[in-house]
N, C-alpha and C positions, 0 to 999 in steps of 0.2 A: 610373287612366285606364281608360276602358270600351273593350271590343272592339267591332268592328263587329257581331258577333252580339248583344252586349249592347245595343247601341243599336238594332238592328233588332227585338229582342225588346220593348224598352221602347216603341218607336214603335208596334209593332203593337197595344199595349194602350191607345192614345190613340184614342178615338172619331173625332176630327177627322183624325189622321194616317192612320189605317188605312182611310179612305173613298177614298184614292187608289189606283188601279190601272192598268196599262197596259191599253189596248184592243188588239184585233186589228190595227187600223190602225197603232198605235204599234210593235207587234211586228214588222208586216211592213215597217215603215220601218227599224227596227233591222237586221233580216235583210238588207235591200236595201242599206243603207248599210255595214254591218259594225259590229261592237262597237268596234273601234279608232276609227272615225270618230265614234261616239257618245261614246267617252272625250274625243277631241279637242273636241267641242262642249261637253262638261261642263268641261273645263279652260277653255276660252274664256268660258263663262257665269259660272263661279265667279270667274275673274280679273277680268273687266269688269263683272259686276253685283253682286258680294259682296265682294269683297276691299278696295276703296277705304275708306280711313277714314271718309269722309263720302259719303253717297249721297242726292242730292237727293229722290229719290222712295222712300227705304227703307220697306219696308212694302208697296209696291206695284210693285215692279220686276220680279217674276217672275209671268208669266202662269200660270193654272192648267191650260192646255192649249196645244197647238200644237206641242209637242215632248216625247218622252219625258223628257228630262232636266228639264223644268219640273215634270211630274208628280213625279219623283223628289226634286226639291227640296223640294216640300210634303210629301211623304210622310216625308221625312227631317228635316223642319224646318231646312232649310238654304236657305230662300227668302228671308230678309232678316236683317239684323243683330239685330233684335229677337228673332227666333226662335233665332238662333244663341246669343244671351245666355241666353235662357229655358231652352233645352234643354242647352246645352253650356258655359255660363259664358264664351262668348268675348266680351271686352268690345268695346262699341262705340268709335268715335273713334281706333281704331288699324287701320292696314292689316294685312291678314292675311299672315302669312309664307307662304312657299312650302311649308313643311311643314303648315300649317294648311290651305292650299288643297289639297294632295295628299291629306290625311286626308279632306276634305269630298268630294273627287272619288271616292275609294275607297269611301266609304260610298254615294255615289249610284250608282256602278256596281254595287256589291253588291246594292243593292236592285233595280236594273235587271234584273240577271242572275236574281235569285230571282223577279221577277215574270214574266220571259221564259220561265223553265224550269218554274214552278209555275202560271203564269197559266192 
C-alpha cells in the first residue's frame, strides 16, 4: 500500500497530473471558507460523484476548475473511476467503501495543503 507521500511523488512525475495547481483565487477561497469546510466539500464530492458503483457520465463528472477540490481530484487522479483504476487499481462497478472514500479525501486534502503552503 502506498503512502500519501508516495502517491504525491508519483503524481508529480506525471506531465498531465503535475500541470494542475491552485490559483491565488483558489487559495483565497480556501482561506475564506476554512480548511475544514473544504474537507466537507471534498467528502461530499467524493461520495456523490465518485463512490457510486455506476456513474452515468463517468470520465466527465469532475470539472477541471470552479473549486479547489476539482483541481485536486485531477491532480491526484481521483476525478473518475477510470483514473482510480488506472492509478490505484480501484475496480469499477463496485461502490467505494467509506475507508476508500476517506483515503481519497485524505490524499486530496494533502495535495491542497501542499499547494496552499508551497504555491
